[in-house]
C-alpha positions in Angstrom: 0.0 0.0 0.0 1.6 3.3 -1.1 1.6 6.1 1.4 0.9 9.8 0.8 3.1 12.6 2.1 2.7 13.7 5.8 0.8 17.0 6.3 2.7 19.8 7.8 0.0 20.0 10.6 -2.1 16.9 11.1 -4.6 18.7 13.3 -5.7 22.2 12.1 -8.8 24.3 13.0 -10.3 21.2 14.7 -9.9 19.0 11.5 -7.9 15.8 11.9 -6.1 14.3 8.9 -6.4 10.6 10.0 -4.1 8.2 8.0 -0.6 6.9 7.5 2.0 9.0 5.7 5.6 9.0 4.6 7.8 11.6 6.1 7.5 14.0 9.1 5.1 16.7 10.2 6.7 20.1 10.8 4.5 20.3 14.0 2.3 17.9 15.9 0.6 20.7 17.8 -2.9 19.5 18.5 -5.5 22.3 17.7 -8.9 21.1 18.8 -9.8 24.3 20.7 -11.7 25.8 17.8 -14.2 23.0 17.6 -14.3 21.7 21.2 -13.1 24.6 23.3 -10.7 22.5 25.3 -9.6 24.3 28.5 -6.2 24.2 30.1 -7.3 21.6 32.7 -8.5 19.2 29.9 -5.2 19.6 28.1 -3.2 19.1 31.3 -5.0 15.9 32.0 -5.2 14.4 28.5 -2.3 15.7 26.5 0.7 13.3 26.5 4.0 13.1 24.7 6.5 10.3 24.4 9.9 9.6 22.8 11.2 6.1 22.8 14.4 4.7 21.4 15.9 1.2 21.0 19.4 0.0 20.0 20.4 -3.6 19.6 23.2 -5.9 18.3 23.9 -9.5 18.8 25.3 -9.0 22.3 23.1 -6.3 24.0 19.8 -4.4 23.8 19.1 -0.9 25.1 15.7 0.8 25.5 15.0 4.3 26.7 12.0 6.6 26.9 11.1 10.1 28.0 7.4 10.9 28.8 5.6 14.2 29.4 2.4 13.1 31.0 1.1 16.6 32.0 1.1 16.5 35.8 4.3 14.4 35.9 7.2 13.4 33.7 8.9 10.0 33.5 12.2 8.6 32.2 13.0 4.9 31.7 16.0 2.9 30.7 16.7 -0.8 30.5 19.8 -2.7 29.3 19.8 -6.4 28.6 22.9 -8.6 28.0 21.8 -11.0 25.3 24.9 -13.1 25.6 24.6 -13.8 29.3 20.8 -13.4 29.6 21.1 -10.9 32.4 19.6 -7.5 33.0 22.3 -4.9 33.5 20.0 -1.9 34.2 16.3 -1.4 34.7 15.3 2.1 35.9 12.0 4.1 35.8 11.7 7.4 37.6 8.8 9.8 38.1 10.0 13.3 37.5 8.6 16.8 38.1 6.9 18.0 34.9 9.0 21.1 34.4 12.2 19.1 34.1 10.8 17.1 31.1 10.3 18.7 27.7 9.2 17.1 24.4 8.9 19.4 21.4 5.8 19.5 19.1 8.2 19.1 16.2 9.6 15.5 16.0 12.6 16.8 14.0 13.5 19.5 16.6 17.0 19.7 18.2 16.6 18.7 20.9 13.3 16.8 20.5 13.2 15.4 24.1 15.0 16.3 27.3 14.6 15.0 30.9 17.1 16.4 33.5 16.7 15.9 37.2 19.5 14.9 39.6 21.2 11.7 38.2 18.5 11.2 35.6 19.5 12.9 32.3 18.3 11.8 28.9 18.4 13.9 25.7 17.4 13.1 22.1 18.9 15.5 19.6 18.3 15.7 15.8 21.5 16.9 14.2 21.7 16.7 10.4 21.6 13.1 9.4 21.9 11.8 12.9 19.5 11.5 15.8 21.6 11.1 19.0 20.4 9.7 22.3 22.6 10.3 25.3 22.5 10.6 29.0 22.7 8.9 32.4 20.1 7.0 34.4 21.5 6.4 37.9 24.8 4.5 37.2 24.2 3.8 33.5 25.7 6.1 30.9 25.1 5.9 27.2 25.5 7.6 23.8 23.8 6.2 20.7 23.6 7.7 17.2 20.9 6.7 14.6 21.6 7.1 10.8 18.2 8.5 10.0 18.4 8.8 6.2 18.7 5.0 6.1 14.9 4.7 6.5 12.2 7.2 5.8 10.1 8.0 8.8 6.4 7.2 8.9 3.7 9.4 10.5 0.4 7.9 11.7 -2.6 10.0 12.8 -5.2 7.8 14.5 -8.2 8.1 16.8 -7.7 7.1 20.4 -11.1 5.4 21.0 -12.5 4.6 24.4 -16.2 4.5 23.9 -16.5 8.3 24.2 -16.4 10.8 21.3 -13.2 9.6 19.7 -13.0 12.7 17.5 -11.7 14.6 20.6 -9.0 12.0 21.1 -6.2 11.7 18.6 -2.7 10.2 18.6 0.1 11.3 16.3 3.2 9.2 16.0 6.4 9.2 14.0 8.4 6.0 13.8 11.5 4.8 12.0 12.9 1.3 11.9 16.0 -0.5 10.5 18.3 2.4 11.4 22.1 1.7 11.6 23.3 2.5 15.1 26.7 3.5 16.5 27.6 4.2 20.1 28.4 2.8 23.5 27.1 2.4 27.0 28.4 1.6 30.5 26.0 -0.3 32.7 26.8 -1.9 36.0 30.5 -1.8 35.2 29.9 -3.4 31.8 31.2 -1.2 29.0 29.9 -2.1 25.5 30.4 -0.5 22.1 27.7 -1.4 19.5 28.9 -3.5 16.7 28.7 -2.8 12.9 25.5 -4.7 12.6 23.7 -2.8 15.3 20.2 -1.5 14.4 17.8 0.8 16.1 14.2 2.2 16.2 12.8 5.6 17.1 9.2 6.3 18.2 7.8 9.7 18.8 4.1 10.1 20.0 2.0 13.1 20.8 -1.7 12.8 21.7 -4.9 13.9 23.4 -5.8 10.6 24.9 -8.7 9.2 27.1 -8.3 9.1 30.9 -8.1 5.3 30.6 -6.5 3.6 27.7 -5.2 0.2 26.6 -3.1 -0.5 23.5 -0.9 -3.1 21.9 2.0 -2.7 19.5 5.1 -4.3 18.1 8.2 -2.9 16.4 11.3 -4.6 14.9 14.5 -3.9 13.0 17.1 -6.0 11.3 17.9 -7.9 8.1 16.1 -10.7 6.2 17.8 -13.9 5.4 18.8 -12.4 2.0 20.5 -9.5 3.7 17.8 -6.9 3.0 17.3 -4.3 5.7 13.7 -4.7 6.9 11.6 -3.7 9.8 8.0 -3.2 10.9 5.7 -1.3 13.2 2.3 -2.7 14.1 -0.6 -1.6 16.2 -4.2 -2.6 16.7 -6.1 0.2 14.9 -9.1 -1.5 13.2 -8.4 0.2 9.9 -4.7 -0.6 10.0 -3.6 3.0 10.5 0.1 3.0 11.4 0.8 -0.5 10.3 4.0 -0.3 8.2 6.9 -2.4 6.9 10.2 -1.0 5.8 12.2 -2.7 3.0 15.6 -1.2 2.3 14.4 1.9 4.1 11.3 2.4 2.0 8.0 2.3 4.0 4.9 0.5 2.8 1.5 0.4 4.5 -0.1 -2.9 5.4 -3.6 -3.6 6.4 -5.3 -4.5 9.7 -3.4 -6.9 11.8 -4.1 -9.3 14.7 -1.8 -9.2 17.7 -2.1 -12.0 20.2 -0.3 -10.7 23.3 -0.6 -14.0 25.3 1.5 -15.7 22.6 3.1 -12.6 21.0 2.0 -13.6 17.6 1.2 -11.2 14.7 -0.8 -12.0 11.6 -2.0 -9.7 8.8 -5.3 -10.4 7.2 -3.6 -11.0 3.8 -0.8 -13.2 5.3 1.9 -10.7 4.2 3.4 -10.6 7.7 3.3 -13.7 9.9 5.6 -13.7 12.9 5.9 -14.8 16.5 8.2 -13.5 19.3 10.9 -15.7 20.7 11.2 -13.8 24.1 14.6 -13.3 25.5 13.7 -10.7 28.2 10.1 -10.5 29.5 10.3 -6.9 30.7 7.5 -5.5 32.8 6.9 -2.5 34.9 4.1 -0.8 36.8 4.2 2.9 37.7 1.8 4.4 40.3 1.6 8.0 41.4 -1.6 9.1 43.1 -4.4 8.6 40.5 -1.9 7.9 37.7 -1.0 4.4 36.9 0.8 2.8 33.9 1.4 -0.9 33.4 3.7 -1.9 30.6 4.4 -5.4 29.4 7.3 -5.1 26.9 9.0 -8.4 26.0 12.2 -8.2 24.0 13.4 -10.9 21.7 13.4 -12.0 18.0 10.4 -11.9 15.8 10.6 -15.0 13.6 8.5 -15.8 10.5 7.8 -14.4 7.1 7.5 -10.9 5.5 6.1 -11.4 2.0 8.4 -14.0 0.5 11.2 -13.3 2.8 12.2 -15.3 5.9 12.9 -12.9 8.8 14.4 -13.1 12.3 14.4 -9.6 13.6 15.2 -8.2 17.1 12.3 -6.2 18.5 9.7 -5.8 21.2 6.0 -6.3 21.8 4.1 -3.8 23.9 1.0 -3.9 26.0 0.2 -0.6 27.8 -2.6 -0.1 30.3 -2.7 3.5 31.4 -5.0 5.5 33.8 -4.0 9.1 33.4 
């Protein structure tokens, strides 16, 4: 499925350009005030921003995120030693909101910053490289993503909850199969990413319901024939945001079934059929007053087929249950 070009502003004068697009929006600012007269309290409660990043090679996997949840901020980092099967770091911290900033422009420099005591995470966009760097407690890292290697994809989808879904919208920009360079030092373990390291970037900005559950999956790597491939899958009933990358070129795919109990993915047309061989069953629950967020995020290898290619790609599955 060919994709159109991303609009400069996906939400303008209350009108929402739902769909899946190639490229980036110059701004994800969400303008629903004209139609719905959203007040500052509604925005404070419902407007959320998230920047996630992954980097993985044969020996090690790194995941990080910065969240602006309105009343609070969050920063997370985990590091998994694939060779030894051990967790070198796993840290999630609730931060004051003013120390976390995520830009409306996913291409901004910096796009995401969290700085508070020994929790410092920054995502910069500098020319052809997106750089993630920082420190979470005793773990330090710097990773660079070669962003021209794969065109980003922007998805604009409703966030349904049984209420008026036209007032709830999620805008995401994702890239997969990005070559990665960099290093980290976790628990006294220093690692430099190898030549075959790959990464994924995921930016999200939305006005979301107070209670929300969603599933997803993302992967990056190479097919058996050496072709760079990746995918990003969600559970939108129309297939919005479901994309595969082949040699850096994104292609939309249709509605997809995710079975989280088995971590199996099937498209209706059979184009993508994979299951996750879990290496690290990461889970965490965050609670802060009325705010709670449960994440099931297994890391491993997605094995199966993509079209006529056999694939075995490092990646994650995601199940989020949030009460904002």
